[in-house]
C-alpha positions as CSV (number, residue, x, y, z in Angstrom):
1,M,-87.4,11.4,-26.1
2,S,-84.7,12.3,-24.8
3,D,-81.6,13.6,-27.1
4,P,-79.5,10.9,-27.6
5,H,-76.3,13.6,-27.2
6,T,-77.3,14.1,-23.8
7,S,-77.5,10.5,-22.9
8,D,-74.1,10.2,-24.3
9,L,-72.7,13.0,-22.6
10,S,-74.2,11.8,-19.2
11,A,-73.0,8.6,-19.4
12,R,-69.5,9.7,-20.3
13,L,-69.6,11.5,-17.1
14,R,-70.9,8.4,-15.1
15,Q,-67.7,6.7,-16.2
16,L,-65.3,9.9,-15.6
17,P,-64.4,9.0,-11.6
18,G,-63.1,5.5,-12.6
19,Q,-61.4,6.6,-15.2
20,L,-59.4,9.2,-13.4
21,L,-59.2,7.0,-10.5
22,L,-57.7,4.6,-12.9
23,A,-55.2,7.3,-14.3
24,L,-54.0,8.4,-10.9
25,V,-53.3,4.4,-10.0
26,N,-51.2,3.9,-13.2
27,G,-49.6,7.0,-12.5
28,T,-48.4,6.6,-9.1
29,A,-47.2,2.8,-10.1
30,I,-45.1,4.8,-12.9
31,L,-43.6,6.9,-9.7
32,V,-43.0,4.1,-7.6
33,I,-41.1,2.0,-10.5
34,A,-39.0,5.4,-10.9
35,A,-38.1,5.7,-7.4
36,A,-37.2,1.9,-6.9
37,L,-35.0,2.8,-9.5
38,L,-33.4,5.8,-8.5
39,A,-33.3,3.7,-5.2
40,L,-31.4,1.1,-6.6
41,A,-29.1,3.6,-8.4
42,A,-28.1,5.4,-5.3
43,T,-27.8,2.5,-3.5
44,A,-25.4,1.2,-6.2
45,K,-23.4,4.7,-6.4
46,V,-23.3,4.8,-2.6
47,T,-21.9,1.3,-2.1
48,H,-19.3,1.8,-5.0
49,L,-18.1,4.8,-2.6
50,A,-17.9,2.4,0.4
51,E,-15.6,0.3,-1.0
52,T,-13.6,2.8,-2.3
53,V,-13.3,4.9,0.9
54,A,-12.9,1.1,2.5
55,A,-9.8,0.3,0.3
56,T,-8.4,3.8,1.0
57,M,-8.4,3.7,4.5
58,T,-7.2,0.3,4.7
59,D,-4.3,0.9,2.3
60,A,-3.4,4.3,4.0
61,V,-3.6,2.3,7.7
62,L,-1.4,-0.8,6.3
63,T,1.1,1.8,5.1
64,R,1.5,3.5,8.0
65,V,1.8,1.1,10.0
66,D,4.1,-0.5,7.6
67,V,2.9,-3.8,7.0
68,K,2.5,-5.2,3.7
69,P,-0.3,-8.3,3.3
70,R,1.3,-9.5,0.5
71,R,4.4,-9.9,3.0
72,V,2.5,-11.7,5.9
73,L,0.6,-14.3,3.8
74,E,4.4,-14.7,2.2
75,K,5.2,-15.6,6.1
76,L,2.6,-17.5,6.6
77,D,3.2,-19.9,3.5
78,D,6.8,-20.3,4.4
79,L,5.7,-20.8,8.3
80,T,3.0,-23.4,6.3
81,A,6.0,-25.5,4.8
82,E,8.4,-25.1,8.1
83,I,6.1,-26.7,9.9
84,Q,5.1,-29.8,7.2
85,S,9.1,-30.4,7.4
86,L,9.1,-30.1,10.8
87,R,6.0,-32.8,10.9
88,S,8.3,-34.7,8.7
89,A,11.4,-35.0,11.1
90,L,9.4,-35.7,13.7
91,Q,7.8,-38.5,11.9
92,E,11.4,-39.5,11.0
93,K,12.7,-39.3,14.3
94,T,9.9,-40.8,16.3
95,V,10.9,-44.1,13.1
96,H,14.7,-44.0,12.9
97,G,16.1,-41.9,15.7
98,G,17.5,-39.4,13.5
99,A,19.6,-36.1,14.6
100,P,18.2,-33.6,16.8
101,L,15.6,-31.3,16.1
102,D,16.7,-27.8,18.1
103,P,17.9,-25.9,14.8
104,A,14.4,-26.8,13.1
105,I,12.7,-25.5,16.0
106,D,14.3,-22.4,16.5
107,R,13.5,-21.3,12.9
108,L,10.0,-22.1,13.7
109,Y,9.9,-20.2,16.8
110,E,11.5,-16.9,14.8
111,R,9.2,-17.2,12.1
112,L,6.6,-17.3,14.7
113,A,7.9,-14.2,16.6
114,A,7.6,-12.6,13.2
115,L,4.4,-13.3,12.4
116,E,3.1,-12.6,16.2
117,T,4.8,-8.8,15.3
118,A,3.1,-8.7,12.0
119,I,-0.4,-9.6,13.3
120,D,-0.1,-7.3,16.5
121,Q,0.8,-4.3,13.9
122,L,-2.2,-5.3,11.9
123,R,-4.5,-5.0,15.3
124,D,-3.0,-1.8,15.4
125,G,-3.9,-0.5,12.3
126,R,-7.5,-1.9,12.8
127,T,-7.5,0.3,16.1
128,Q,-6.3,2.8,14.3
129,L,-8.7,2.9,11.9
130,L,-11.2,2.7,14.4
131,D,-10.1,5.6,15.6
132,E,-9.7,8.0,13.0
133,A,-13.1,7.1,11.4
134,T,-14.7,7.8,15.0
135,A,-13.0,11.1,14.8
136,R,-13.9,12.0,11.5
137,L,-17.6,11.0,12.1
138,S,-17.5,12.9,14.9
139,L,-16.0,15.9,13.5
140,S,-18.7,15.6,10.7
141,L,-21.2,15.2,13.2
142,G,-20.2,18.4,15.3
143,Q,-19.8,20.8,12.2
144,A,-23.2,19.9,10.7
145,L,-24.4,20.2,14.5
146,Q,-22.7,24.1,14.4
147,D,-24.5,24.4,11.1
148,F,-27.9,23.3,12.1
149,G,-27.4,25.8,14.8
150,T,-26.1,28.7,12.8
151,C,-29.5,28.6,11.0
152,K,-31.8,31.2,11.8
153,A,-35.5,31.9,10.6
154,T,-35.8,35.0,8.5
155,P,-38.9,37.1,8.9
156,A,-41.3,36.6,6.2
157,S,-41.8,39.6,4.1
158,P,-45.4,41.2,3.9
């Protein structure tokens, strides 16, 4: 007769590789979940940083070109009101044959010219923003390459 302790031990030893594999799978799953959570946190931080940098650079460029976005929006609203009043006046003129519309057209032309100037300034600001971002990126890349070029392998000590 075989010893019951020996048969119990051999049965446990046969189950050991399966249990080890199960433990490795569980550990890997936990590590994958932790890595995913860290990746989500890093993505959120990078997104927040990018939003902050974009807002700061946009404000800096708009300040540099002396354009106030709220003022441009106000001008657009005023222009919309002027166009609506001009349209109403044109409709009245065609129906009743009223006074000439030259002063209203002149005011509209002045507002359109101011609006075109503001839009051109915004385009210039966009160009300046892209130029500045490209310059900074190339400087950072150049510095990184220089730092990489100065790295030297240290001889291994025996």
